[in-house]
C-alpha positions in Angstrom: 29.3 -27.5 -39.9 26.0 -27.3 -41.7 24.7 -30.4 -43.6 23.5 -30.1 -47.1 19.9 -30.3 -46.0 20.3 -27.5 -43.5 22.0 -25.4 -46.2 19.1 -26.0 -48.5 16.6 -25.0 -45.9 18.5 -21.8 -45.2 18.7 -21.0 -48.8 15.0 -21.6 -49.4 14.2 -19.5 -46.4 16.4 -16.7 -47.6 14.9 -16.9 -51.1 11.4 -16.8 -49.8 12.2 -13.7 -47.7 13.8 -12.0 -50.7 10.7 -12.7 -52.9 8.4 -11.3 -50.3 10.5 -8.1 -50.1 10.8 -7.7 -53.8 7.1 -8.4 -54.3 6.1 -5.7 -51.7 8.6 -3.2 -53.2 7.3 -3.5 -56.7 3.6 -4.2 -56.2 1.6 -1.6 -58.1 -1.1 0.4 -56.5 -4.6 -0.6 -57.3 -5.0 2.3 -59.7 -1.8 1.5 -61.5 -2.7 -2.3 -61.6 -5.8 -1.3 -63.7 -3.8 0.7 -66.2 -4.6 3.9 -64.4 -2.2 6.2 -62.6 -2.4 8.5 -59.6 -1.7 12.1 -60.2 -1.1 14.6 -57.4 -0.2 18.3 -57.8 0.2 21.3 -55.4 -0.8 24.7 -56.8 0.8 28.1 -56.1 -2.7 29.6 -55.5 -5.8 27.8 -54.3 -7.8 26.3 -57.2 -10.9 28.3 -58.3 -13.0 25.2 -58.6 -13.3 22.0 -56.8 -13.4 20.1 -60.1 -11.6 21.0 -63.3 -10.9 19.3 -66.6 -7.4 19.6 -67.9 -6.9 17.9 -71.2 -9.2 14.9 -70.9 -8.5 14.3 -67.2 -10.9 15.3 -64.4 -9.0 16.8 -61.5 -10.5 17.2 -57.9 -9.0 20.1 -56.1 -9.2 21.3 -52.4 -7.3 24.4 -51.6 -3.9 24.1 -53.3 -4.1 20.3 -53.7 -5.3 18.6 -56.8 -5.7 14.9 -57.5 -6.7 12.7 -60.5 -6.7 9.1 -61.5 -6.4 8.5 -65.2 -4.9 6.3 -67.9 -1.5 7.7 -69.0 -2.5 8.6 -72.6 0.3 11.0 -73.1 3.6 12.0 -71.3 3.5 13.0 -67.7 4.9 16.3 -68.8 1.9 17.0 -70.9 -0.5 16.2 -68.0 1.4 18.6 -65.8 1.4 21.3 -68.5 -2.3 20.9 -69.1 -3.1 21.3 -65.4 -0.8 24.4 -65.1 -2.5 25.9 -68.1 -6.0 25.4 -66.6 -5.3 25.8 -62.9 -2.2 28.0 -62.7 1.4 27.4 -61.7 2.3 24.3 -59.7 4.8 23.9 -56.8 4.9 20.0 -57.1 3.7 17.4 -59.5 3.7 13.6 -59.0 2.6 10.6 -61.1 2.2 7.5 -58.8 5.4 7.7 -56.7 7.5 9.7 -59.3 7.9 13.4 -58.3 8.9 16.0 -60.9 12.2 17.7 -60.2 12.7 21.4 -60.4 13.7 21.5 -64.1 10.6 19.4 -65.1 8.4 21.6 -63.0 9.7 24.8 -64.5 9.0 23.4 -68.1 5.5 22.5 -66.8 4.8 25.9 -65.4 5.8 27.6 -68.7 2.4 26.5 -69.8 0.7 28.6 -67.1 2.2 31.8 -68.5 
């Protein structure tokens, strides 16, 4: 049988462990913590240039992979469409840890046509 003080100690330990887990799970990246977001895209064809501007965002590309860090000044869909319009069709697009699904990617790639 546990005494009240032992129950309290176990509760506090469990609560502390839970807070550590929750904090680690929702801790934003450094870029996101500064109001900026990490973008990553994979192109169908290699980028023509190592750097390109799509909308107001500077993208750095190597082969078919492009990355950018920027404030989210409009919808992620608009960032994707601007990149597709300037660099060509994409096979994937991600903002921070959120990956576009097939339908979102198709809408984005419509700008590349």
